[in-house]
Jmol script that loads the backbone (N, CA, C; Angstrom):
load data "model"
ATOM      1  N   MET A   1      49.776  91.820  25.898  1.00  0.00           N
ATOM      2  CA  MET A   1      49.698  90.527  25.272  1.00  0.00           C
ATOM      3  C   MET A   1      48.835  89.576  26.111  1.00  0.00           C
ATOM      4  N   LEU A   2      49.026  89.640  27.432  1.00  0.00           N
ATOM      5  CA  LEU A   2      48.216  88.810  28.306  1.00  0.00           C
ATOM      6  C   LEU A   2      46.739  89.159  28.170  1.00  0.00           C
ATOM      7  N   LEU A   3      46.435  90.441  28.016  1.00  0.00           N
ATOM      8  CA  LEU A   3      45.056  90.885  27.834  1.00  0.00           C
ATOM      9  C   LEU A   3      44.456  90.276  26.571  1.00  0.00           C
ATOM     10  N   LEU A   4      45.218  90.267  25.476  1.00  0.00           N
ATOM     11  CA  LEU A   4      44.725  89.669  24.225  1.00  0.00           C
ATOM     12  C   LEU A   4      44.495  88.182  24.391  1.00  0.00           C
ATOM     13  N   ALA A   5      45.372  87.509  25.087  1.00  0.00           N
ATOM     14  CA  ALA A   5      45.200  86.075  25.319  1.00  0.00           C
ATOM     15  C   ALA A   5      43.949  85.810  26.142  1.00  0.00           C
ATOM     16  N   ASN A   6      43.719  86.633  27.167  1.00  0.00           N
ATOM     17  CA  ASN A   6      42.519  86.472  27.981  1.00  0.00           C
ATOM     18  C   ASN A   6      41.262  86.773  27.185  1.00  0.00           C
ATOM     19  N   MET A   7      41.319  87.779  26.311  1.00  0.00           N
ATOM     20  CA  MET A   7      40.157  88.095  25.475  1.00  0.00           C
ATOM     21  C   MET A   7      39.853  86.943  24.532  1.00  0.00           C
ATOM     22  N   ALA A   8      40.885  86.375  23.918  1.00  0.00           N
ATOM     23  CA  ALA A   8      40.688  85.241  23.009  1.00  0.00           C
ATOM     24  C   ALA A   8      40.123  84.056  23.764  1.00  0.00           C
ATOM     25  N   ALA A   9      40.634  83.806  24.961  1.00  0.00           N
ATOM     26  CA  ALA A   9      40.125  82.699  25.767  1.00  0.00           C
ATOM     27  C   ALA A   9      38.659  82.930  26.122  1.00  0.00           C
ATOM     28  N   GLY A  10      38.307  84.164  26.423  1.00  0.00           N
ATOM     29  CA  GLY A  10      36.921  84.483  26.754  1.00  0.00           C
ATOM     30  C   GLY A  10      35.999  84.261  25.579  1.00  0.00           C
ATOM     31  N   GLN A  11      36.444  84.587  24.380  1.00  0.00           N
ATOM     32  CA  GLN A  11      35.616  84.375  23.199  1.00  0.00           C
ATOM     33  C   GLN A  11      35.404  82.896  22.957  1.00  0.00           C
ATOM     34  N   THR A  12      36.443  82.105  23.167  1.00  0.00           N
ATOM     35  CA  THR A  12      36.330  80.667  22.966  1.00  0.00           C
ATOM     36  C   THR A  12      35.354  80.068  23.972  1.00  0.00           C
ATOM     37  N   SER A  13      35.444  80.486  25.235  1.00  0.00           N
ATOM     38  CA  SER A  13      34.573  79.910  26.249  1.00  0.00           C
ATOM     39  C   SER A  13      33.115  80.329  26.046  1.00  0.00           C
ATOM     40  N   ASN A  14      32.866  81.425  25.325  1.00  0.00           N
ATOM     41  CA  ASN A  14      31.504  81.859  25.047  1.00  0.00           C
ATOM     42  C   ASN A  14      30.886  81.124  23.860  1.00  0.00           C
ATOM     43  N   ALA A  15      31.690  80.386  23.113  1.00  0.00           N
ATOM     44  CA  ALA A  15      31.167  79.640  21.971  1.00  0.00           C
ATOM     45  C   ALA A  15      30.216  78.563  22.480  1.00  0.00           C
ATOM     46  N   PRO A  16      29.087  78.379  21.802  1.00  0.00           N
ATOM     47  CA  PRO A  16      28.145  77.350  22.259  1.00  0.00           C
ATOM     48  C   PRO A  16      28.757  75.954  22.154  1.00  0.00           C
ATOM     49  N   THR A  17      28.464  75.134  23.119  1.00  0.00           N
ATOM     50  CA  THR A  17      28.922  73.750  23.089  1.00  0.00           C
ATOM     51  C   THR A  17      28.141  72.983  22.028  1.00  0.00           C
ATOM     52  N   PRO A  18      28.654  71.838  21.582  1.00  0.00           N
ATOM     53  CA  PRO A  18      27.872  71.021  20.645  1.00  0.00           C
ATOM     54  C   PRO A  18      26.485  70.673  21.197  1.00  0.00           C
ATOM     55  N   GLU A  19      26.424  70.375  22.490  1.00  0.00           N
ATOM     56  CA  GLU A  19      25.129  70.047  23.099  1.00  0.00           C
ATOM     57  C   GLU A  19      24.168  71.235  23.031  1.00  0.00           C
ATOM     58  N   ARG A  20      24.682  72.417  23.262  1.00  0.00           N
ATOM     59  CA  ARG A  20      23.840  73.627  23.223  1.00  0.00           C
ATOM     60  C   ARG A  20      23.343  73.901  21.805  1.00  0.00           C
ATOM     61  N   LEU A  21      24.212  73.716  20.811  1.00  0.00           N
ATOM     62  CA  LEU A  21      23.788  73.906  19.414  1.00  0.00           C
ATOM     63  C   LEU A  21      22.648  72.967  19.055  1.00  0.00           C
ATOM     64  N   VAL A  22      22.781  71.712  19.451  1.00  0.00           N
ATOM     65  CA  VAL A  22      21.742  70.721  19.136  1.00  0.00           C
ATOM     66  C   VAL A  22      20.454  71.058  19.883  1.00  0.00           C
ATOM     67  N   GLN A  23      20.573  71.443  21.154  1.00  0.00           N
ATOM     68  CA  GLN A  23      19.369  71.795  21.916  1.00  0.00           C
ATOM     69  C   GLN A  23      18.689  73.024  21.325  1.00  0.00           C
ATOM     70  N   GLN A  24      19.490  73.975  20.854  1.00  0.00           N
ATOM     71  CA  GLN A  24      18.944  75.188  20.234  1.00  0.00           C
ATOM     72  C   GLN A  24      18.061  74.827  19.047  1.00  0.00           C
ATOM     73  N   GLN A  25      18.507  73.904  18.208  1.00  0.00           N
ATOM     74  CA  GLN A  25      17.694  73.561  17.044  1.00  0.00           C
ATOM     75  C   GLN A  25      16.491  72.708  17.431  1.00  0.00           C
ATOM     76  N   ILE A  26      16.598  71.882  18.469  1.00  0.00           N
ATOM     77  CA  ILE A  26      15.435  71.115  18.946  1.00  0.00           C
ATOM     78  C   ILE A  26      14.366  72.075  19.479  1.00  0.00           C
ATOM     79  N   ASP A  27      14.792  73.048  20.285  1.00  0.00           N
ATOM     80  CA  ASP A  27      13.841  74.025  20.832  1.00  0.00           C
ATOM     81  C   ASP A  27      13.144  74.792  19.710  1.00  0.00           C
ATOM     82  N   ALA A  28      13.907  75.220  18.707  1.00  0.00           N
ATOM     83  CA  ALA A  28      13.329  75.961  17.579  1.00  0.00           C
ATOM     84  C   ALA A  28      12.393  75.069  16.764  1.00  0.00           C
ATOM     85  N   TRP A  29      12.753  73.801  16.580  1.00  0.00           N
ATOM     86  CA  TRP A  29      11.892  72.834  15.880  1.00  0.00           C
ATOM     87  C   TRP A  29      10.529  72.776  16.570  1.00  0.00           C
ATOM     88  N   ASN A  30      10.552  72.657  17.891  1.00  0.00           N
ATOM     89  CA  ASN A  30       9.297  72.525  18.629  1.00  0.00           C
ATOM     90  C   ASN A  30       8.480  73.816  18.652  1.00  0.00           C
ATOM     91  N   ARG A  31       9.104  74.954  18.390  1.00  0.00           N
ATOM     92  CA  ARG A  31       8.379  76.222  18.237  1.00  0.00           C
ATOM     93  C   ARG A  31       7.984  76.468  16.777  1.00  0.00           C
ATOM     94  N   HIS A  32       8.466  75.630  15.863  1.00  0.00           N
ATOM     95  CA  HIS A  32       8.250  75.763  14.419  1.00  0.00           C
ATOM     96  C   HIS A  32       8.841  77.077  13.910  1.00  0.00           C
ATOM     97  N   ASP A  33       9.984  77.436  14.437  1.00  0.00           N
ATOM     98  CA  ASP A  33      10.681  78.678  14.094  1.00  0.00           C
ATOM     99  C   ASP A  33      11.842  78.334  13.160  1.00  0.00           C
ATOM    100  N   ALA A  34      11.585  78.386  11.863  1.00  0.00           N
ATOM    101  CA  ALA A  34      12.580  77.966  10.875  1.00  0.00           C
ATOM    102  C   ALA A  34      13.853  78.806  10.935  1.00  0.00           C
ATOM    103  N   GLU A  35      13.720  80.090  11.199  1.00  0.00           N
ATOM    104  CA  GLU A  35      14.910  80.953  11.266  1.00  0.00           C
ATOM    105  C   GLU A  35      15.804  80.555  12.444  1.00  0.00           C
ATOM    106  N   ALA A  36      15.218  80.380  13.613  1.00  0.00           N
ATOM    107  CA  ALA A  36      15.998  79.963  14.785  1.00  0.00           C
ATOM    108  C   ALA A  36      16.510  78.539  14.614  1.00  0.00           C
ATOM    109  N   PHE A  37      15.728  77.684  13.956  1.00  0.00           N
ATOM    110  CA  PHE A  37      16.159  76.310  13.700  1.00  0.00           C
ATOM    111  C   PHE A  37      17.430  76.293  12.851  1.00  0.00           C
ATOM    112  N   ALA A  38      17.482  77.142  11.837  1.00  0.00           N
ATOM    113  CA  ALA A  38      18.624  77.156  10.919  1.00  0.00           C
ATOM    114  C   ALA A  38      19.868  77.801  11.526  1.00  0.00           C
ATOM    115  N   ALA A  39      19.696  78.643  12.537  1.00  0.00           N
ATOM    116  CA  ALA A  39      20.816  79.421  13.085  1.00  0.00           C
ATOM    117  C   ALA A  39      22.033  78.593  13.514  1.00  0.00           C
ATOM    118  N   PRO A  40      21.889  77.436  14.171  1.00  0.00           N
ATOM    119  CA  PRO A  40      23.086  76.703  14.594  1.00  0.00           C
ATOM    120  C   PRO A  40      23.718  75.830  13.505  1.00  0.00           C
ATOM    121  N   TYR A  41      23.159  75.876  12.301  1.00  0.00           N
ATOM    122  CA  TYR A  41      23.668  75.051  11.211  1.00  0.00           C
ATOM    123  C   TYR A  41      24.704  75.797  10.378  1.00  0.00           C
ATOM    124  N   SER A  42      25.605  75.040   9.768  1.00  0.00           N
ATOM    125  CA  SER A  42      26.604  75.628   8.879  1.00  0.00           C
ATOM    126  C   SER A  42      25.947  76.030   7.557  1.00  0.00           C
ATOM    127  N   ASP A  43      26.680  76.790   6.769  1.00  0.00           N
ATOM    128  CA  ASP A  43      26.164  77.213   5.462  1.00  0.00           C
ATOM    129  C   ASP A  43      26.081  76.056   4.472  1.00  0.00           C
ATOM    130  N   THR A  44      26.783  74.977   4.743  1.00  0.00           N
ATOM    131  CA  THR A  44      26.815  73.848   3.809  1.00  0.00           C
ATOM    132  C   THR A  44      26.449  72.548   4.529  1.00  0.00           C
ATOM    133  N   THR A  45      25.303  72.551   5.169  1.00  0.00           N
ATOM    134  CA  THR A  45      24.843  71.384   5.918  1.00  0.00           C
ATOM    135  C   THR A  45      24.459  70.255   4.971  1.00  0.00           C
ATOM    136  N   ARG A  46      24.785  69.036   5.401  1.00  0.00           N
ATOM    137  CA  ARG A  46      24.406  67.838   4.645  1.00  0.00           C
ATOM    138  C   ARG A  46      23.620  66.908   5.567  1.00  0.00           C
ATOM    139  N   LEU A  47      22.532  66.342   5.035  1.00  0.00           N
ATOM    140  CA  LEU A  47      21.712  65.382   5.763  1.00  0.00           C
ATOM    141  C   LEU A  47      21.882  64.008   5.132  1.00  0.00           C
ATOM    142  N   TYR A  48      22.014  62.997   5.977  1.00  0.00           N
ATOM    143  CA  TYR A  48      22.223  61.625   5.521  1.00  0.00           C
ATOM    144  C   TYR A  48      21.239  60.691   6.199  1.00  0.00           C
ATOM    145  N   VAL A  49      20.911  59.605   5.503  1.00  0.00           N
ATOM    146  CA  VAL A  49      20.314  58.457   6.152  1.00  0.00           C
ATOM    147  C   VAL A  49      21.499  57.563   6.476  1.00  0.00           C
ATOM    148  N   PHE A  50      21.614  57.184   7.748  1.00  0.00           N
ATOM    149  CA  PHE A  50      22.745  56.399   8.227  1.00  0.00           C
ATOM    150  C   PHE A  50      22.897  55.127   7.404  1.00  0.00           C
ATOM    151  N   PRO A  51      24.123  54.734   7.031  1.00  0.00           N
ATOM    152  CA  PRO A  51      25.373  55.345   7.442  1.00  0.00           C
ATOM    153  C   PRO A  51      25.877  56.459   6.531  1.00  0.00           C
ATOM    154  N   ASP A  52      25.536  56.414   5.220  1.00  0.00           N
ATOM    155  CA  ASP A  52      26.179  57.408   4.347  1.00  0.00           C
ATOM    156  C   ASP A  52      25.373  57.784   3.105  1.00  0.00           C
ATOM    157  N   LYS A  53      24.061  57.599   3.139  1.00  0.00           N
ATOM    158  CA  LYS A  53      23.232  57.955   1.989  1.00  0.00           C
ATOM    159  C   LYS A  53      22.847  59.436   2.080  1.00  0.00           C
ATOM    160  N   LEU A  54      23.472  60.252   1.242  1.00  0.00           N
ATOM    161  CA  LEU A  54      23.198  61.684   1.232  1.00  0.00           C
ATOM    162  C   LEU A  54      21.774  61.914   0.734  1.00  0.00           C
ATOM    163  N   THR A  55      20.965  62.607   1.534  1.00  0.00           N
ATOM    164  CA  THR A  55      19.578  62.870   1.139  1.00  0.00           C
ATOM    165  C   THR A  55      19.315  64.341   0.868  1.00  0.00           C
ATOM    166  N   GLN A  56      20.122  65.226   1.459  1.00  0.00           N
ATOM    167  CA  GLN A  56      19.914  66.651   1.252  1.00  0.00           C
ATOM    168  C   GLN A  56      21.233  67.385   1.470  1.00  0.00           C
ATOM    169  N   ARG A  57      21.546  68.285   0.566  1.00  0.00           N
ATOM    170  CA  ARG A  57      22.723  69.139   0.708  1.00  0.00           C
ATOM    171  C   ARG A  57      22.269  70.571   0.544  1.00  0.00           C
ATOM    172  N   PHE A  58      22.447  71.362   1.587  1.00  0.00           N
ATOM    173  CA  PHE A  58      22.059  72.762   1.548  1.00  0.00           C
ATOM    174  C   PHE A  58      23.273  73.604   1.197  1.00  0.00           C
ATOM    175  N   LYS A  59      23.080  74.553   0.297  1.00  0.00           N
ATOM    176  CA  LYS A  59      24.177  75.419  -0.138  1.00  0.00           C
ATOM    177  C   LYS A  59      24.259  76.692   0.690  1.00  0.00           C
ATOM    178  N   SER A  60      23.236  76.921   1.523  1.00  0.00           N
ATOM    179  CA  SER A  60      23.243  78.094   2.393  1.00  0.00           C
ATOM    180  C   SER A  60      22.310  77.826   3.571  1.00  0.00           C
ATOM    181  N   ARG A  61      22.521  78.571   4.621  1.00  0.00           N
ATOM    182  CA  ARG A  61      21.644  78.466   5.782  1.00  0.00           C
ATOM    183  C   ARG A  61      20.235  78.923   5.400  1.00  0.00           C
ATOM    184  N   GLN A  62      20.127  79.908   4.501  1.00  0.00           N
ATOM    185  CA  GLN A  62      18.820  80.385   4.046  1.00  0.00           C
ATOM    186  C   GLN A  62      18.058  79.269   3.319  1.00  0.00           C
ATOM    187  N   GLU A  63      18.745  78.482   2.532  1.00  0.00           N
ATOM    188  CA  GLU A  63      18.112  77.357   1.840  1.00  0.00           C
ATOM    189  C   GLU A  63      17.575  76.343   2.855  1.00  0.00           C
ATOM    190  N   LEU A  64      18.359  76.059   3.887  1.00  0.00           N
ATOM    191  CA  LEU A  64      17.926  75.151   4.948  1.00  0.00           C
ATOM    192  C   LEU A  64      16.705  75.734   5.655  1.00  0.00           C
ATOM    193  N   GLN A  65      16.733  77.024   5.936  1.00  0.00           N
ATOM    194  CA  GLN A  65      15.618  77.692   6.606  1.00  0.00           C
ATOM    195  C   GLN A  65      14.340  77.589   5.776  1.00  0.00           C
ATOM    196  N   GLN A  66      14.430  77.829   4.482  1.00  0.00           N
ATOM    197  CA  GLN A  66      13.257  77.754   3.608  1.00  0.00           C
ATOM    198  C   GLN A  66      12.700  76.334   3.550  1.00  0.00           C
ATOM    199  N   TYR A  67      13.589  75.356   3.485  1.00  0.00           N
ATOM    200  CA  TYR A  67      13.187  73.950   3.447  1.00  0.00           C
ATOM    201  C   TYR A  67      12.357  73.604   4.697  1.00  0.00           C
ATOM    202  N   TYR A  68      12.861  73.992   5.862  1.00  0.00           N
ATOM    203  CA  TYR A  68      12.165  73.662   7.099  1.00  0.00           C
ATOM    204  C   TYR A  68      10.940  74.535   7.336  1.00  0.00           C
ATOM    205  N   ALA A  69      10.919  75.743   6.825  1.00  0.00           N
ATOM    206  CA  ALA A  69       9.713  76.566   6.919  1.00  0.00           C
ATOM    207  C   ALA A  69       8.570  75.862   6.191  1.00  0.00           C
ATOM    208  N   GLN A  70       8.856  75.291   5.023  1.00  0.00           N
ATOM    209  CA  GLN A  70       7.844  74.545   4.274  1.00  0.00           C
ATOM    210  C   GLN A  70       7.418  73.289   5.037  1.00  0.00           C
ATOM    211  N   PHE A  71       8.411  72.606   5.636  1.00  0.00           N
ATOM    212  CA  PHE A  71       8.092  71.405   6.409  1.00  0.00           C
ATOM    213  C   PHE A  71       7.174  71.744   7.578  1.00  0.00           C
ATOM    214  N   PHE A  72       7.497  72.803   8.323  1.00  0.00           N
ATOM    215  CA  PHE A  72       6.668  73.197   9.465  1.00  0.00           C
ATOM    216  C   PHE A  72       5.269  73.619   9.014  1.00  0.00           C
ATOM    217  N   ALA A  73       5.165  74.296   7.872  1.00  0.00           N
ATOM    218  CA  ALA A  73       3.859  74.707   7.352  1.00  0.00           C
ATOM    219  C   ALA A  73       2.999  73.491   7.007  1.00  0.00           C
ATOM    220  N   LYS A  74       3.633  72.437   6.486  1.00  0.00           N
ATOM    221  CA  LYS A  74       2.903  71.220   6.114  1.00  0.00           C
ATOM    222  C   LYS A  74       2.614  70.329   7.319  1.00  0.00           C
ATOM    223  N   ASN A  75       3.336  70.537   8.408  1.00  0.00           N
ATOM    224  CA  ASN A  75       3.220  69.697   9.599  1.00  0.00           C
ATOM    225  C   ASN A  75       3.073  70.581  10.845  1.00  0.00           C
ATOM    226  N   PRO A  76       1.952  71.289  10.987  1.00  0.00           N
ATOM    227  CA  PRO A  76       1.816  72.282  12.061  1.00  0.00           C
ATOM    228  C   PRO A  76       1.807  71.696  13.472  1.00  0.00           C
ATOM    229  N   GLY A  77       1.602  70.400  13.608  1.00  0.00           N
ATOM    230  CA  GLY A  77       1.580  69.785  14.938  1.00  0.00           C
ATOM    231  C   GLY A  77       2.845  69.024  15.284  1.00  0.00           C
ATOM    232  N   VAL A  78       3.866  69.133  14.448  1.00  0.00           N
ATOM    233  CA  VAL A  78       5.067  68.326  14.641  1.00  0.00           C
ATOM    234  C   VAL A  78       5.793  68.708  15.930  1.00  0.00           C
ATOM    235  N   HIS A  79       6.300  67.687  16.613  1.00  0.00           N
ATOM    236  CA  HIS A  79       7.008  67.885  17.884  1.00  0.00           C
ATOM    237  C   HIS A  79       8.082  66.809  18.025  1.00  0.00           C
ATOM    238  N   CYS A  80       9.231  67.218  18.560  1.00  0.00           N
ATOM    239  CA  CYS A  80      10.325  66.279  18.782  1.00  0.00           C
ATOM    240  C   CYS A  80      10.578  66.130  20.275  1.00  0.00           C
ATOM    241  N   GLU A  81      10.561  64.901  20.735  1.00  0.00           N
ATOM    242  CA  GLU A  81      10.897  64.593  22.127  1.00  0.00           C
ATOM    243  C   GLU A  81      12.252  63.905  22.139  1.00  0.00           C
ATOM    244  N   VAL A  82      13.175  64.421  22.928  1.00  0.00           N
ATOM    245  CA  VAL A  82      14.488  63.790  23.079  1.00  0.00           C
ATOM    246  C   VAL A  82      14.367  62.735  24.173  1.00  0.00           C
ATOM    247  N   ILE A  83      14.625  61.492  23.801  1.00  0.00           N
ATOM    248  CA  ILE A  83      14.527  60.369  24.725  1.00  0.00           C
ATOM    249  C   ILE A  83      15.822  60.210  25.514  1.00  0.00           C
ATOM    250  N   SER A  84      16.956  60.325  24.813  1.00  0.00           N
ATOM    251  CA  SER A  84      18.256  60.239  25.474  1.00  0.00           C
ATOM    252  C   SER A  84      19.308  60.930  24.623  1.00  0.00           C
ATOM    253  N   GLN A  85      20.456  61.210  25.256  1.00  0.00           N
ATOM    254  CA  GLN A  85      21.522  61.951  24.578  1.00  0.00           C
ATOM    255  C   GLN A  85      22.874  61.410  25.011  1.00  0.00           C
ATOM    256  N   LEU A  86      23.790  61.364  24.052  1.00  0.00           N
ATOM    257  CA  LEU A  86      25.174  60.988  24.297  1.00  0.00           C
ATOM    258  C   LEU A  86      26.041  61.977  23.537  1.00  0.00           C
ATOM    259  N   SER A  87      27.068  62.490  24.192  1.00  0.00           N
ATOM    260  CA  SER A  87      27.959  63.457  23.544  1.00  0.00           C
ATOM    261  C   SER A  87      29.396  63.012  23.723  1.00  0.00           C
ATOM    262  N   VAL A  88      30.142  63.094  22.626  1.00  0.00           N
ATOM    263  CA  VAL A  88      31.574  62.814  22.657  1.00  0.00           C
ATOM    264  C   VAL A  88      32.237  63.822  21.734  1.00  0.00           C
ATOM    265  N   GLY A  89      33.053  64.700  22.302  1.00  0.00           N
ATOM    266  CA  GLY A  89      33.727  65.708  21.497  1.00  0.00           C
ATOM    267  C   GLY A  89      32.735  66.556  20.734  1.00  0.00           C
ATOM    268  N   ASN A  90      32.889  66.595  19.424  1.00  0.00           N
ATOM    269  CA  ASN A  90      32.020  67.397  18.568  1.00  0.00           C
ATOM    270  C   ASN A  90      30.883  66.594  17.950  1.00  0.00           C
ATOM    271  N   THR A  91      30.542  65.486  18.576  1.00  0.00           N
ATOM    272  CA  THR A  91      29.445  64.649  18.097  1.00  0.00           C
ATOM    273  C   THR A  91      28.394  64.528  19.192  1.00  0.00           C
ATOM    274  N   VAL A  92      27.142  64.759  18.812  1.00  0.00           N
ATOM    275  CA  VAL A  92      26.012  64.601  19.732  1.00  0.00           C
ATOM    276  C   VAL A  92      25.065  63.594  19.092  1.00  0.00           C
ATOM    277  N   VAL A  93      24.689  62.580  19.865  1.00  0.00           N
ATOM    278  CA  VAL A  93      23.771  61.549  19.380  1.00  0.00           C
ATOM    279  C   VAL A  93      22.514  61.594  20.238  1.00  0.00           C
ATOM    280  N   LEU A  94      21.366  61.724  19.572  1.00  0.00           N
ATOM    281  CA  LEU A  94      20.084  61.760  20.268  1.00  0.00           C
ATOM    282  C   LEU A  94      19.206  60.599  19.837  1.00  0.00           C
ATOM    283  N   ALA A  95      18.472  60.045  20.790  1.00  0.00           N
ATOM    284  CA  ALA A  95      17.341  59.182  20.474  1.00  0.00           C
ATOM    285  C   ALA A  95      16.148  60.127  20.487  1.00  0.00           C
ATOM    286  N   GLU A  96      15.445  60.218  19.364  1.00  0.00           N
ATOM    287  CA  GLU A  96      14.351  61.178  19.212  1.00  0.00           C
ATOM    288  C   GLU A  96      13.054  60.461  18.847  1.00  0.00           C
ATOM    289  N   LYS A  97      11.960  61.049  19.273  1.00  0.00           N
ATOM    290  CA  LYS A  97      10.627  60.602  18.879  1.00  0.00           C
ATOM    291  C   LYS A  97       9.896  61.808  18.322  1.00  0.00           C
ATOM    292  N   VAL A  98       9.547  61.737  17.029  1.00  0.00           N
ATOM    293  CA  VAL A  98       8.845  62.833  16.368  1.00  0.00           C
ATOM    294  C   VAL A  98       7.388  62.431  16.175  1.00  0.00           C
ATOM    295  N   THR A  99       6.503  63.277  16.706  1.00  0.00           N
ATOM    296  CA  THR A  99       5.063  63.047  16.599  1.00  0.00           C
ATOM    297  C   THR A  99       4.422  64.278  15.958  1.00  0.00           C
ATOM    298  N   GLY A 100       3.138  64.160  15.664  1.00  0.00           N
ATOM    299  CA  GLY A 100       2.379  65.299  15.149  1.00  0.00           C
ATOM    300  C   GLY A 100       2.570  65.578  13.676  1.00  0.00           C
ATOM    301  N   ARG A 101       3.126  64.622  12.960  1.00  0.00           N
ATOM    302  CA  ARG A 101       3.265  64.798  11.508  1.00  0.00           C
ATOM    303  C   ARG A 101       1.885  64.732  10.860  1.00  0.00           C
ATOM    304  N   SER A 102       1.706  65.453   9.775  1.00  0.00           N
ATOM    305  CA  SER A 102       0.413  65.473   9.078  1.00  0.00           C
ATOM    306  C   SER A 102       0.030  64.104   8.527  1.00  0.00           C
ATOM    307  N   ASP A 103       1.023  63.275   8.217  1.00  0.00           N
ATOM    308  CA  ASP A 103       0.725  61.935   7.705  1.00  0.00           C
ATOM    309  C   ASP A 103       0.429  60.945   8.831  1.00  0.00           C
ATOM    310  N   GLY A 104       0.471  61.408  10.088  1.00  0.00           N
ATOM    311  CA  GLY A 104       0.157  60.550  11.229  1.00  0.00           C
ATOM    312  C   GLY A 104       1.289  59.642  11.663  1.00  0.00           C
ATOM    313  N   ARG A 105       2.360  59.644  10.928  1.00  0.00           N
ATOM    314  CA  ARG A 105       3.495  58.767  11.231  1.00  0.00           C
ATOM    315  C   ARG A 105       4.248  59.258  12.465  1.00  0.00           C
ATOM    316  N   VAL A 106       4.605  58.327  13.338  1.00  0.00           N
ATOM    317  CA  VAL A 106       5.485  58.601  14.471  1.00  0.00           C
ATOM    318  C   VAL A 106       6.858  58.074  14.069  1.00  0.00           C
ATOM    319  N   VAL A 107       7.872  58.920  14.204  1.00  0.00           N
ATOM    320  CA  VAL A 107       9.221  58.538  13.779  1.00  0.00           C
ATOM    321  C   VAL A 107      10.122  58.467  15.010  1.00  0.00           C
ATOM    322  N   ASN A 108      10.606  57.251  15.283  1.00  0.00           N
ATOM    323  CA  ASN A 108      11.604  57.028  16.317  1.00  0.00           C
ATOM    324  C   ASN A 108      12.940  56.879  15.615  1.00  0.00           C
ATOM    325  N   SER A 109      13.925  57.644  16.040  1.00  0.00           N
ATOM    326  CA  SER A 109      15.197  57.597  15.332  1.00  0.00           C
ATOM    327  C   SER A 109      16.369  57.884  16.256  1.00  0.00           C
ATOM    328  N   ILE A 110      17.517  57.483  15.781  1.00  0.00           N
ATOM    329  CA  ILE A 110      18.796  57.861  16.368  1.00  0.00           C
ATOM    330  C   ILE A 110      19.368  58.895  15.404  1.00  0.00           C
ATOM    331  N   VAL A 111      19.678  60.077  15.926  1.00  0.00           N
ATOM    332  CA  VAL A 111      20.165  61.159  15.074  1.00  0.00           C
ATOM    333  C   VAL A 111      21.544  61.580  15.582  1.00  0.00           C
ATOM    334  N   THR A 112      22.505  61.570  14.679  1.00  0.00           N
ATOM    335  CA  THR A 112      23.876  61.948  15.014  1.00  0.00           C
ATOM    336  C   THR A 112      24.172  63.302  14.392  1.00  0.00           C
ATOM    337  N   TYR A 113      24.570  64.243  15.225  1.00  0.00           N
ATOM    338  CA  TYR A 113      24.906  65.600  14.793  1.00  0.00           C
ATOM    339  C   TYR A 113      26.420  65.770  14.863  1.00  0.00           C
ATOM    340  N   LYS A 114      27.033  66.155  13.761  1.00  0.00           N
ATOM    341  CA  LYS A 114      28.471  66.408  13.696  1.00  0.00           C
ATOM    342  C   LYS A 114      28.696  67.911  13.648  1.00  0.00           C
ATOM    343  N   ILE A 115      29.460  68.412  14.592  1.00  0.00           N
ATOM    344  CA  ILE A 115      29.729  69.840  14.708  1.00  0.00           C
ATOM    345  C   ILE A 115      31.103  70.132  14.114  1.00  0.00           C
ATOM    346  N   GLU A 116      31.158  71.134  13.237  1.00  0.00           N
ATOM    347  CA  GLU A 116      32.420  71.568  12.634  1.00  0.00           C
ATOM    348  C   GLU A 116      32.467  73.091  12.683  1.00  0.00           C
ATOM    349  N   ALA A 117      33.565  73.633  13.152  1.00  0.00           N
ATOM    350  CA  ALA A 117      33.762  75.095  13.219  1.00  0.00           C
ATOM    351  C   ALA A 117      32.613  75.785  13.958  1.00  0.00           C
ATOM    352  N   GLY A 118      32.128  75.143  15.019  1.00  0.00           N
ATOM    353  CA  GLY A 118      31.104  75.762  15.846  1.00  0.00           C
ATOM    354  C   GLY A 118      29.700  75.751  15.284  1.00  0.00           C
ATOM    355  N   LYS A 119      29.452  74.940  14.260  1.00  0.00           N
ATOM    356  CA  LYS A 119      28.115  74.840  13.650  1.00  0.00           C
ATOM    357  C   LYS A 119      27.795  73.374  13.361  1.00  0.00           C
ATOM    358  N   ILE A 120      26.506  73.058  13.300  1.00  0.00           N
ATOM    359  CA  ILE A 120      26.087  71.710  12.903  1.00  0.00           C
ATOM    360  C   ILE A 120      26.320  71.597  11.396  1.00  0.00           C
ATOM    361  N   ALA A 121      27.171  70.653  11.000  1.00  0.00           N
ATOM    362  CA  ALA A 121      27.555  70.538   9.591  1.00  0.00           C
ATOM    363  C   ALA A 121      26.971  69.297   8.914  1.00  0.00           C
ATOM    364  N   ARG A 122      26.841  68.223   9.678  1.00  0.00           N
ATOM    365  CA  ARG A 122      26.308  66.983   9.115  1.00  0.00           C
ATOM    366  C   ARG A 122      25.362  66.348  10.121  1.00  0.00           C
ATOM    367  N   VAL A 123      24.274  65.771   9.583  1.00  0.00           N
ATOM    368  CA  VAL A 123      23.291  65.102  10.420  1.00  0.00           C
ATOM    369  C   VAL A 123      22.999  63.738   9.786  1.00  0.00           C
ATOM    370  N   TYR A 124      23.068  62.706  10.614  1.00  0.00           N
ATOM    371  CA  TYR A 124      22.828  61.334  10.164  1.00  0.00           C
ATOM    372  C   TYR A 124      21.579  60.792  10.872  1.00  0.00           C
ATOM    373  N   PHE A 125      20.573  60.369  10.091  1.00  0.00           N
ATOM    374  CA  PHE A 125      19.335  59.847  10.628  1.00  0.00           C
ATOM    375  C   PHE A 125      19.342  58.321  10.490  1.00  0.00           C
ATOM    376  N   ASP A 126      19.073  57.625  11.575  1.00  0.00           N
ATOM    377  CA  ASP A 126      18.932  56.167  11.551  1.00  0.00           C
ATOM    378  C   ASP A 126      17.559  55.870  12.116  1.00  0.00           C
ATOM    379  N   TYR A 127      16.631  55.488  11.243  1.00  0.00           N
ATOM    380  CA  TYR A 127      15.268  55.225  11.681  1.00  0.00           C
ATOM    381  C   TYR A 127      14.696  54.091  10.846  1.00  0.00           C
ATOM    382  N   ARG A 128      13.642  53.520  11.380  1.00  0.00           N
ATOM    383  CA  ARG A 128      12.944  52.452  10.675  1.00  0.00           C
ATOM    384  C   ARG A 128      11.526  52.920  10.409  1.00  0.00           C
ATOM    385  N   PRO A 129      11.095  52.792   9.146  1.00  0.00           N
ATOM    386  CA  PRO A 129       9.718  53.211   8.815  1.00  0.00           C
ATOM    387  C   PRO A 129       8.670  52.358   9.521  1.00  0.00           C
TER     388      PRO A 129
END
end "model"
wireframe off; spacefill off
backbone 0.3
color backbone group
């Protein structure tokens, strides 16, 4: 029984932290790797413009992957720089600067990532055009 408890504890400690999940998708974004970008997301990810305007609801991780593959194809120079980070429990908040968009726009934003069941489930974007 003790062995099973230790095995369960080991599996829990191997789970990626919320910070690691968010960093994983930032790294994949900067490589323009849609498959790796989608990996830390839940199957039912929702994107919002802060505070609560739903802008995108994905029904599967594959749908999210396809959406971002198209985005990366249209924006081959896109890059995200993390300016600062704050983490509390299952919430990670980043100040981000996105450059290299095809439309020339630089986007400075505060992005809040909500982690549920070990995956990014909701993302809230607060930015000014």
